[in-house]
C-alpha positions as MATLAB code, in Angstrom:
seq = 'MTIKERMACCQLFTDDDDHYPQEAEELARARQRGKILCYEINRLHPDDIKGRFALMKQLFGAMGDHVWMEPPVYMSYGSNTCLGDYIYINFGLTIVDDYKVTIGNYVMFGPNVTIAVTNHPVHPDKRREGGMFALPVVIEDDAWIGGGAMIAPGVTIGKGSVIGAGSVVTKDIPGNVIAAGNPCKVLREITERDREYYYKDMRFDQVEW';
ca = [
      87.951   83.658  113.374;
      90.765   85.341  114.110;
      92.882   88.583  112.811;
      94.589   86.382  109.638;
      91.117   84.518  109.296;
      89.465   87.458  108.481;
      92.511   88.505  106.077;
      92.338   85.572  103.906;
      88.145   85.846  103.855;
      88.909   89.105  102.804;
      86.434   90.627  106.247;
      87.155   93.855  108.248;
      90.041   93.514  110.560;
      91.913   96.046  113.633;
      95.439   95.695  114.620;
      94.177   96.038  118.258;
      91.591   93.779  117.940;
      90.332   93.098  121.216;
      88.891   89.889  120.810;
      92.377   88.421  120.178;
      94.707   90.614  122.152;
      97.621   87.866  121.948;
      97.229   87.799  117.526;
      97.768   91.707  117.589;
     100.599   91.904  119.372;
     102.155   89.357  117.158;
     101.248   91.493  114.511;
     102.547   94.456  115.825;
     105.847   92.631  116.950;
     105.991   91.670  112.871;
     105.266   94.961  112.032;
     108.064   96.575  114.056;
     110.721   93.949  112.810;
     109.724   94.312  108.767;
     110.547   98.286  109.748;
     113.591   97.409  111.739;
     114.923   95.264  109.097;
     114.597   98.370  106.276;
     115.972  100.645  108.721;
     119.101   98.427  108.651;
     119.159   98.294  105.319;
     118.633  101.389  104.462;
     121.141  102.681  106.820;
     123.873  100.345  105.201;
     127.041  101.760  103.322;
     126.167  101.806   99.529;
     129.613   98.945   99.715;
     127.970   96.585  101.971;
     125.895   94.553   99.415;
     126.458   91.562  101.293;
     125.005   92.895  104.183;
     122.654   94.300  102.235;
     121.620   90.622  100.520;
     121.985   89.080  103.912;
     119.174   91.543  105.693;
     117.330   91.425  102.412;
     116.637   87.296  102.842;
     115.627   88.119  106.696;
     113.208   90.491  105.476;
     111.432   89.066  102.767;
     108.884   86.093  103.452;
     110.941   84.773   99.964;
     113.442   85.850   98.130;
     114.975   83.681   94.892;
     118.076   84.168   92.738;
     119.719   87.114   91.910;
     117.266   89.952   93.447;
     118.507   93.743   93.489;
     117.377   96.156   95.631;
     118.596   99.722   95.836;
     117.711  101.231   99.114;
     115.785  102.866  101.154;
     112.206  100.272  101.198;
     109.663  100.699  103.220;
     107.869   97.409  103.848;
     105.073   96.584  106.614;
     105.356   93.552  107.770;
     108.174   92.163  104.373;
     107.757   88.391  105.692;
     104.001   88.770  103.480;
     106.061   89.886  100.576;
     107.400   86.845   98.330;
     109.288   87.558   95.871;
     111.074   85.164   92.494;
     114.085   85.263   90.536;
     116.162   87.515   88.769;
     113.985   91.004   90.249;
     115.476   94.387   89.443;
     113.795   96.810   92.207;
     115.276  100.788   91.873;
     115.215  103.480   94.787;
     112.579  104.079   96.794;
     110.360  100.787   96.664;
     106.909  101.206   99.289;
     104.970   98.190   99.796;
     102.123   98.176  101.946;
     101.773   94.202  102.971;
      99.399   93.657  105.183;
      98.330   90.682  103.313;
     100.267   88.380  100.454;
     102.659   90.492   97.848;
     103.499   87.596   95.541;
     106.104   89.179   93.006;
     107.168   86.934   90.487;
     110.817   86.073   88.298;
     112.156   89.208   85.598;
     110.238   91.536   87.265;
     110.831   94.890   87.465;
     110.810   98.458   89.205;
     110.985  101.944   88.359;
     111.979  104.462   91.086;
     109.392  105.032   93.897;
     106.879  102.183   93.209;
     104.033  101.353   95.760;
     102.269   98.570   96.186;
      98.903   98.496   98.810;
      96.860   95.479  100.173;
      95.196   97.572  102.548;
      91.719   99.551  102.140;
      89.462  101.287  104.320;
      85.278  101.375  104.342;
      83.928  104.468  102.143;
      81.769  105.749  104.480;
      83.389  108.093  107.581;
      81.501  106.321  109.532;
      82.990  103.098  109.340;
      86.246  104.515  108.935;
      86.077  105.754  112.594;
      85.566  102.212  113.367;
      88.736  101.362  112.832;
      88.469   98.361  110.294;
      90.225   97.319  107.029;
      90.792   95.049  104.631;
      93.525   93.473  102.807;
      93.258   91.952   99.180;
      96.055   89.891   97.712;
      98.327   91.842   94.790;
     100.317   89.298   92.281;
     102.905   90.528   89.856;
     103.630   87.906   87.145;
     106.857   86.895   85.554;
     109.138   89.462   83.266;
     106.214   92.221   84.348;
     107.774   96.320   84.748;
     106.432   98.517   86.582;
     107.633  101.977   85.619;
     108.392  104.638   88.567;
     105.931  106.278   90.588;
     103.417  103.924   89.926;
     101.199  102.942   92.524;
      99.151   99.308   92.972;
      95.874   99.285   94.415;
      94.515   96.093   96.918;
      93.809   92.227   94.899;
      95.293   94.282   91.745;
      97.494   91.271   89.493;
      99.350   92.649   86.190;
      99.609   90.038   83.666;
     102.666   88.277   82.587;
     104.953   90.811   80.441;
     102.840   93.679   80.528;
     104.543   96.981   81.399;
     102.644   99.723   83.507;
     104.016  103.287   82.391;
     105.566  105.829   85.153;
     102.608  107.394   87.429;
      99.627  105.065   86.685;
      97.887  104.539   89.502;
      96.653  100.518   89.210;
      93.359  100.135   90.397;
      91.915   97.181   88.155;
      93.707   93.516   86.697;
      95.958   93.995   84.172;
      96.089   91.230   81.431;
      99.516   89.523   80.093;
     101.611   91.071   77.345;
      99.903   94.572   77.264;
     101.348   98.405   78.162;
      99.120  100.030   80.630;
      99.455  103.399   82.042;
      97.306  106.119   83.233;
      94.750  107.608   85.806;
      93.247  104.678   86.192;
      95.027  102.654   84.255;
      94.610  101.510   81.054;
      95.815   98.995   78.682;
      97.014  101.313   75.542;
      98.403   98.877   73.224;
      99.389   94.968   73.407;
     102.686   94.233   73.009;
     103.941   92.736   69.508;
     106.574   91.590   67.416;
     107.257   94.827   66.274;
     108.408   95.017   69.552;
     111.454   92.909   68.954;
     112.467   95.633   66.414;
     111.932   98.802   68.184;
     112.914   99.220   71.770;
     111.589  103.073   72.315;
     109.566  104.493   69.742;
     111.230  104.398   66.166;
     114.765  103.338   68.195;
     115.635  100.071   66.440;
     117.600   97.775   68.053;
     121.375   97.232   66.932;
     122.725   94.071   65.836;
     125.082   94.226   69.089;
     125.037   91.174   71.650;
     125.442   91.706   74.598;
];
C-alpha cells in the first residue's frame, strides 16, 4: 500500500517511507506549502483582511462562506482540513492534519484550540521504528469548542455540543450536550432552559440583534 492508502486504512506509516520515496517527497512538499501559507497569514497586517482571506482559501482543502479566522494559526498541511460556512476561529488554532479534519457549519473555536489526527504506538520500541497512524476528526454543525481544548485523533463532536475550556477530548461526544474535563465527559444535555438563560442565572433580554 502507498502511504496515503495506509493512512486511510488506519495502518502505521512514516513520512520518509523508503518504499515510496516519490510519495514521501510529495507529502513533504505539501507540508512545507502549508507551513509557508500559515507563516504568510500570521505575518499579515491586521488590516489586510482581503489578503488573509485569499491565503486562507489557498491553505484549506475547502472553505465555505463567512469564515473568520484570527491569526496566528498553525497547521501541518491545511489542505487536509475542510471548513463549512459561518465558522469563527479565535487566536492560536493548531491543527495536525496529516489526515482528514472536517468542520461543519456554524462552528466556533475559542483561543488556543488544538486538533491532532496523528498518534504513535504506545510501546517505546515500536515508537523508535518511526511509525505513526492517523484517524479523522469530525466537528459537526453548531459545535462550540472552548479555549485551550485539545481534540485527539478519531474524535467526532456531535451537532450543537459545547466543549468546555481546557478539555481533553479523547472519545466521541454526542450531539446537543455540554462536555468538559480531562478526559472530557458529558456534563448535561442542552435543554429549553438554555433558550432562556445564556450563562448560569443570566437571562436573555428581549433585544433583537
